[in-house]
C-alpha positions in Angstrom: -55.6 -4.7 22.9 -58.7 -6.6 24.2 -62.3 -6.8 23.1 -64.9 -4.8 24.9 -66.1 -6.9 27.8 -69.8 -7.4 28.4 -69.7 -5.4 31.6 -67.8 -2.5 30.1 -70.1 -2.5 27.0 -73.2 -2.4 29.2 -71.6 0.4 31.2 -71.3 2.7 28.3 -74.6 1.6 26.8 -76.2 3.5 29.7 -75.5 6.8 28.1 -77.2 5.9 24.8 -80.7 6.7 25.9 -79.6 10.2 26.9 -78.2 10.9 23.5 -81.3 9.3 21.8 -83.5 11.6 23.9 -81.6 14.6 22.8 -81.7 13.6 19.1 -85.5 13.0 19.3 -86.1 16.4 20.9 -84.0 18.2 18.3 -85.5 16.2 15.5 -89.0 17.2 16.4 -88.2 20.6 14.9 -86.8 19.3 11.6 -88.9 19.3 8.4 -88.0 17.2 5.4 -86.2 20.0 3.5 -85.0 22.5 6.0 -82.7 25.2 4.6 -81.3 26.3 7.9 -79.1 29.0 6.3 -82.3 30.9 5.4 -84.3 29.9 8.4 -85.2 32.5 11.0 -85.6 29.9 13.7 -82.9 30.6 16.3 -84.3 28.4 19.0 -81.3 26.1 18.7 -77.6 26.9 18.0 -76.3 26.6 14.5 -73.1 24.6 15.1 -70.2 25.1 12.7 -66.5 24.6 12.6 -63.7 26.8 11.2 -60.3 25.4 10.4 -57.3 27.7 9.8 -55.1 26.0 7.2 -52.3 28.3 7.9 -52.1 26.8 11.4 -52.6 23.1 10.5 -49.2 21.3 10.6 -50.5 17.9 9.5 -49.7 16.2 12.8 -52.9 14.1 12.8 -53.4 14.6 16.6 -57.0 15.5 15.9 -57.5 12.1 14.2 -56.0 10.1 17.1 -58.0 12.2 19.7 -61.2 11.6 17.8 -60.6 7.8 17.9 -60.2 7.7 21.6 -62.9 10.2 22.4 -65.6 8.5 20.4 -64.9 4.8 21.2 -63.8 4.0 17.7 -62.5 0.5 17.4 -58.7 0.3 17.5 -59.0 -2.4 14.9 -61.5 -0.5 12.7 -58.8 1.2 10.7 -60.4 4.6 10.5 -61.0 7.9 12.2 -63.8 10.3 11.5 -61.2 12.8 10.4 -58.8 12.5 7.4 -55.9 14.9 6.8 -54.9 15.4 3.2 -51.5 16.7 2.0 -52.0 19.0 -1.0 -50.0 21.5 -3.0 -50.5 24.9 -1.4 -53.7 26.6 -2.7 -55.1 23.3 -4.1 -58.4 22.1 -2.5 -59.2 19.0 -4.6 -59.1 16.3 -1.9 -59.5 13.6 -4.6 -55.8 14.1 -5.4 -54.7 14.6 -1.8 -52.4 12.3 -0.1 -53.8 11.0 3.2 -51.0 8.5 3.7 -48.1 10.9 3.9 -45.3 10.0 6.3 -43.5 13.3 6.4 -44.6 16.9 6.5 -43.4 18.9 3.5 -42.9 22.7 3.5 -44.4 23.1 0.0 -47.7 21.4 1.0 -50.6 22.4 3.1 -52.7 20.0 5.2 -56.4 19.9 4.9 -58.4 18.1 7.6 -61.7 16.7 6.3 -64.6 15.1 8.3 -68.4 15.2 8.0 -69.3 18.7 6.8 -72.7 18.6 8.5 -74.2 20.0 5.2 -77.3 22.1 5.3 -78.6 20.1 2.3 -76.9 16.7 2.9 -77.0 14.2 0.0 -76.6 11.3 2.5 -80.0 12.0 4.1 -81.7 11.9 0.7 -80.4 8.5 -0.3 -80.8 6.6 3.0 -83.7 4.2 2.4 -84.6 3.7 6.1 -84.2 7.2 7.5 -81.2 6.2 9.6 -79.5 9.5 8.9 -81.2 12.8 9.4 -80.5 16.4 10.1 -81.0 18.0 13.5 -82.1 21.6 14.0 -78.6 22.3 15.3 -77.2 21.5 11.9 -75.6 18.2 12.9 -76.3 15.3 10.6 -77.2 12.4 12.9 -76.9 8.7 12.5 -79.3 6.2 14.2 -77.2 3.1 14.3 -80.3 1.0 15.3 -81.9 1.7 12.0 -78.8 1.6 9.8 -78.9 -1.5 7.5 -75.3 -1.1 6.2 -76.3 -0.5 2.6 -73.6 2.3 2.3 -75.7 4.4 -0.1 -74.9 7.4 2.1 -71.1 6.7 1.7 -71.5 6.7 -2.1 -73.5 10.0 -1.9 -71.0 11.8 0.2 -68.5 13.9 -1.9 -66.2 14.3 1.1 -65.6 10.6 1.8 -66.6 11.4 5.4 -68.5 8.2 6.4 -67.0 5.0 7.7 -68.3 1.4 7.5 -67.7 -1.0 10.4 -66.5 -4.2 8.8 -65.6 -5.8 12.1 -66.9 -5.6 15.7 -64.8 -2.8 17.2 -62.2 -3.5 19.8 -61.6 -0.9 22.5 -59.5 -1.6 25.6 -61.6 -1.6 28.7 -59.5 1.0 30.4 -59.9 3.4 27.4 -63.7 3.3 27.0 -65.2 6.7 27.2 -68.4 6.3 29.3 -69.7 9.7 28.2 -69.6 9.0 24.5 -71.7 6.6 22.4 -70.7 3.0 23.0 -68.8 1.2 20.2 -71.0 0.8 17.2 -71.6 -2.8 16.0 -70.2 -4.3 12.8 -72.3 -3.7 9.7 -73.3 0.0 10.3 -72.0 3.3 9.0 -70.7 6.0 11.4 -69.2 9.5 11.2 -68.4 12.7 13.0 -71.4 14.2 14.9 -69.5 17.0 16.6 -69.0 15.2 19.9 -72.6 15.7 21.2 -71.7 14.3 24.6 -69.3 17.2 25.0 -71.2 20.0 23.2 -74.4 19.4 25.2 -72.3 20.0 28.4 -70.9 23.2 27.1 -67.6 21.7 25.9 -65.9 21.9 22.5 -65.4 18.8 20.3 -62.3 16.9 21.3 -60.5 17.6 18.0 -60.8 21.3 18.7 -59.4 21.0 22.2 -56.5 18.7 21.3 -55.2 20.7 18.3 -51.7 21.8 19.4 -51.7 24.9 17.1 -55.2 26.0 17.7 -56.2 25.5 14.1 -59.7 24.5 14.9 -62.7 26.6 16.1 -66.2 25.6 17.0 -69.3 27.6 17.8 -72.7 28.9 17.0 -73.3 30.7 13.7 -76.6 32.1 15.2 -74.5 34.1 17.6 -72.8 37.0 15.7 -70.4 37.4 18.6 -69.2 33.8 18.5 -65.6 33.1 17.5 -66.7 31.1 14.4 -69.0 33.9 13.2 -66.2 36.5 13.6 -63.6 34.4 11.9 -65.8 33.8 8.8 -66.7 37.5 8.7 -63.2 38.9 9.1 -61.3 36.4 6.9 -61.6 35.0 3.4 -63.4 31.8 4.1 -64.3 28.9 1.8 -65.9 25.5 1.9 -65.0 22.4 0.0 -67.0 21.6 -3.1 -69.3 24.6 -2.7 -70.2 24.1 -6.4 -72.3 21.1 -5.4 -74.7 23.3 -3.4 -74.8 21.1 -0.2 -73.8 24.1 2.0 -71.3 22.4 4.3 -70.9 23.7 7.9 -67.1 23.4 8.0 -65.3 26.6 6.8 -61.7 27.0 6.0 -59.6 30.1 6.3 -55.9 30.9 5.7 -55.8 34.2 7.6 -56.3 36.3 4.5 -58.3 39.4 5.2 -61.3 40.4 3.0 
């Protein structure tokens, strides 16, 4: 497993200005304290994800797909997604087992990643404005600004942010030229809903690769979207709703209202 060569790194760096342009355009419409759940501005889609826990089998394929899709270092020791094994009906990820080696019948498996909160605590604590919310609902990270203080990690109740302790190693033949290039050591990164795919009309890689179809992605501003219908037609819930951060990832277990 080799280091990223200079040529390969520069090759993928070429896509960064495109994503930066997208983020700037979207960010122009963001005010300091936007409550997008109550906003009537439907210019942009309101991206969200639904995960059906009755379908999740704990295989972690979403984790591995995320690593490859997003140029995460093979030596970094993390994915943007964690899957917790919990007793059925329990949602406290603090007691969940993310290191399970076997799937057990009496457990259910709860995938967790950045919740793209409508009122994200990470944004409030960042001292340099490196993380901010786009009008689409995605919480963005500007890795050029990030100073690696990790205050955002401490503020996140979902343990959804990752710190690059080392320069990431990605094999040259596995670099994804469409995604952001590997982020340098000393910065924080996380799930941003695969913008290089979503802006081309594709779904995030974790949604596509799930072998049981447990993941759904779409626009909550569209009442006919799959995610809107799933939330409306099933008993849905979000992790730590008591905190008031209004996460954009919903969970269902195919129970009808």
